[in-house]
C-alpha positions, 0 to 999 in steps of 0.5 A: 483497514481491519481496525481503526486509530485512536489517540491516546496520551497524544500517541496514535494506536490500532484497535481491532474492529468489531461489528455487533448484530444484536436487536434488543437494544438493552443487550446491544448497549451493554455488549458495546459498553464491555468491547469498547472498554476492552480496547475494540472499536465497535460498530452496532447494528439492529438488524441484517440490513443494518448490518450488510450495509455495514459489511460493504462500507468496512471491512471488520476484525471479528463480527458478533452476531445474535443468531435470531434476527428480524427479518434474517439470522445470524446464518445470513450476517455469517454468510455476508462476512465471508462473502466480504472477507472469508478470514472473518471470525464470525463468533454466534450467539445463541439462547439455551434452545438455539444450540443445535443452530449455533453448532449447525453455523459453525459447520457452516464456517462461524469461529464459534458460540456463546450461549446467553446470558454472556458471560463477559470474561468468556466473551473476552477470552473468545474474541482475542482468541479469534482475532488472534488467529484472523492475524496469523490467517493475515501472516503473508497477506501481501505475496497472496494474489486473492488477498491482494484482490479483495482488499483493493491493492495491486500485488506485491509478488515476492519470496526472497528473503529480502523482500519478504523481510521489507513485506513484514515491516510493512504489515508491521507500520501499516496500521499505525500512525506513523511517518513512513520513509520508503528507500530504493533505486528508480523502479523497485516498487516504491509506488505500490508500498505506499499504496499497500500501506494506505490500503491496509491501514485504518486510514483506508476509506479516506484519499490517498492523494500522491506527488511526484516532486520531482515532476513539478516545477520549482515555481509550482511546487508549495503551490501543489502541496499547500494551495492558494487563496484568490488574488495570492499571484497573478492568474489566482482566480480562484481558491484552490485546495493543495495536496495537503487539503485535499488528504486531510483524513487520509494519506499523502505519498510524496514521492521523490521527496529528495528534489523538493526544494530547500525553500519548500522543505522548511514549510513541509518541515511545518507540516511535519511538527505542527499539523497545519498548513498555510495557503499562498496567500491565505491569512492563517494556518489550517489544521490538517489530519495527514499520514504522510509517506516519502519516498526516495531514491537519494541518500538524504541523510548525507545530502548536503542539499536536504534538511537534516530535520526534516529527514529525522522526522521522514526517517520515523519509520525507514524501509528499504525496497531490495533492488531486482539484482537482490531478489533471485528468483523473484524475476522469474515470479515477476516475469511469469506474473507479468506475461500471464497479464498480459496474455488476458489483456492481448489475447494470446493464450499461447505467449510463454518465455522459452528456457533460454530467455529465463536463463538471461532473465536470471543473468540479467541485472537489471539497472531500472529494476522492476519497472524494466521488467515489465516494460520489457515483458509488455514489449515482447508480448507486443511483438509475439504470438507464442514461445519468447526467446532470450534473443527476442527479449532484446536484453542489451547486450553490454548487460545482458552476462551482468551477473554480479551485484556491482554493476559499472553504471557508466558502463551500462549507461553509455552502452544504452544511450548509443543502442538509443542513438543517444536520444535520452528519451528513449535511453529513459524508457529502455532502463525503466526510469524517469528522464530526469533520473537518468540526466541526474545520472548523465550529469553524476557520470560526465556524460551530459 
C-alpha cells in the first residue's frame, strides 16, 4: 500500500515509494535516477496538479517536493499529503533565499528540508531516517481505528498477547508476495485478516477475489477457479474467466481450502508452482500473476485427504488466528465495538451492557468465536433499547459458566440443538458457524 513490489533474481521484495515533485526537468530526472539507485520506487510530478492526482490514487512512504512550484507551492503538496495520510513524511527542497519558508513548512508538519544544490548523500540519509520514523508510527496499525478507516479495511480489534502476535506477523508478511495460510477455528476472523493482508500489500490497488471452497459444489469448483471456453460443456454458451484470471495482478483468497476436492488440488498446485491456469476446454495454459491467501479450520498437515505437496506450497507463511477463548479481555473490547456500531445503525444511543452482562461475556467459552459474539450483540441490540443484562444476552445455559479453554464440544452441540429443536440451520446460526461446518462436527461426534 505504501510501496511497490519488484522482482530481483526471481524473488519478490518490497520497495518504499516516494512522490517527487519538481518542476525543473533536469533536476527531476537526476533525483529520480538517484532515488531509484537507492532502491526506492519513484513517482515523479512536474507540478502541483499532477502531484494531487498521484496523492489521490496512491499512498506514498515519503513525499519530496520543491518549495516553489508553478501554479502552487510545496506547502500545497504538504497539506494534500497530510490530508491523504497524516503520517506521511514530507521533505521540502529549498533554495538559499527560501530557507525561512522551509522552516515555516516544518512548523506546519514537514519532516525536514534540504537545500539546493542537493547533496545526494545527505538526501539518502534524510529519506532513510524519515521512512524509518514513518514505519515506527505505523506499528500496531491494525489496532488503531483511525488508521484502519483511512487505509480502507475493517478494523481488527485486540490487545491480547495472542492477537498482537498475529497482527505483527500479518504486518511483517503483508508487503511481500509470499503465499499465506491463515489457520484458525470458524468465526475467528480469517477473512478479515485476508483483506488486511491485501490492503497492506503492493497489490492493494488491484483486485481481491474471494472464493469459499466449501460453498461451491464439487462439480463446479474447477470452473469457478479456472473458467471455461465456449462449448466446453453443455450450457457453456460463452467464454468465462475463472477467479484466478479475475484476480490477475492482485490477490485470490481461498477460504476453507481444506474442502477442495482432491482432483482440483493438483490443478491448484500447478497454478502455484508454474503461475499458469487452463480454462476448461482451453487449448493451452494462461499466465497469471496472483498472490494466494488460503484459510482453513482443519489440520491440513495431517489430513489424509489433502495433498502434502500442496499443503507445503500453501504454508509458506502460516498465521494462526487465536480463538476468542484465548483472547482474555478482547471479548469486552469487541463487544463494546459492536455495540458502538449498533447504536449508530439502530439509532439507539442508550444501549449499554450491564455489569452482569460483561461478566457473563468474559466467562463464556465462545465456541463460535467472534462471529458468535457479533451475532449475539446484534440480537440483543435489536431486542432492547437501553441496558442489556446477562439474562437478556441469552447465552446458552449449558455453556454460560464454561470458562476453561477445553470445552466438551459434543455436549455443546447437543445442548444448542435441543434449544433450537434440532433445527440445524438455526443451530449453526446460534453457534456462529456455517451449516456445512456444523454437519461436519455432528458427524465427527456421531450426532448426525
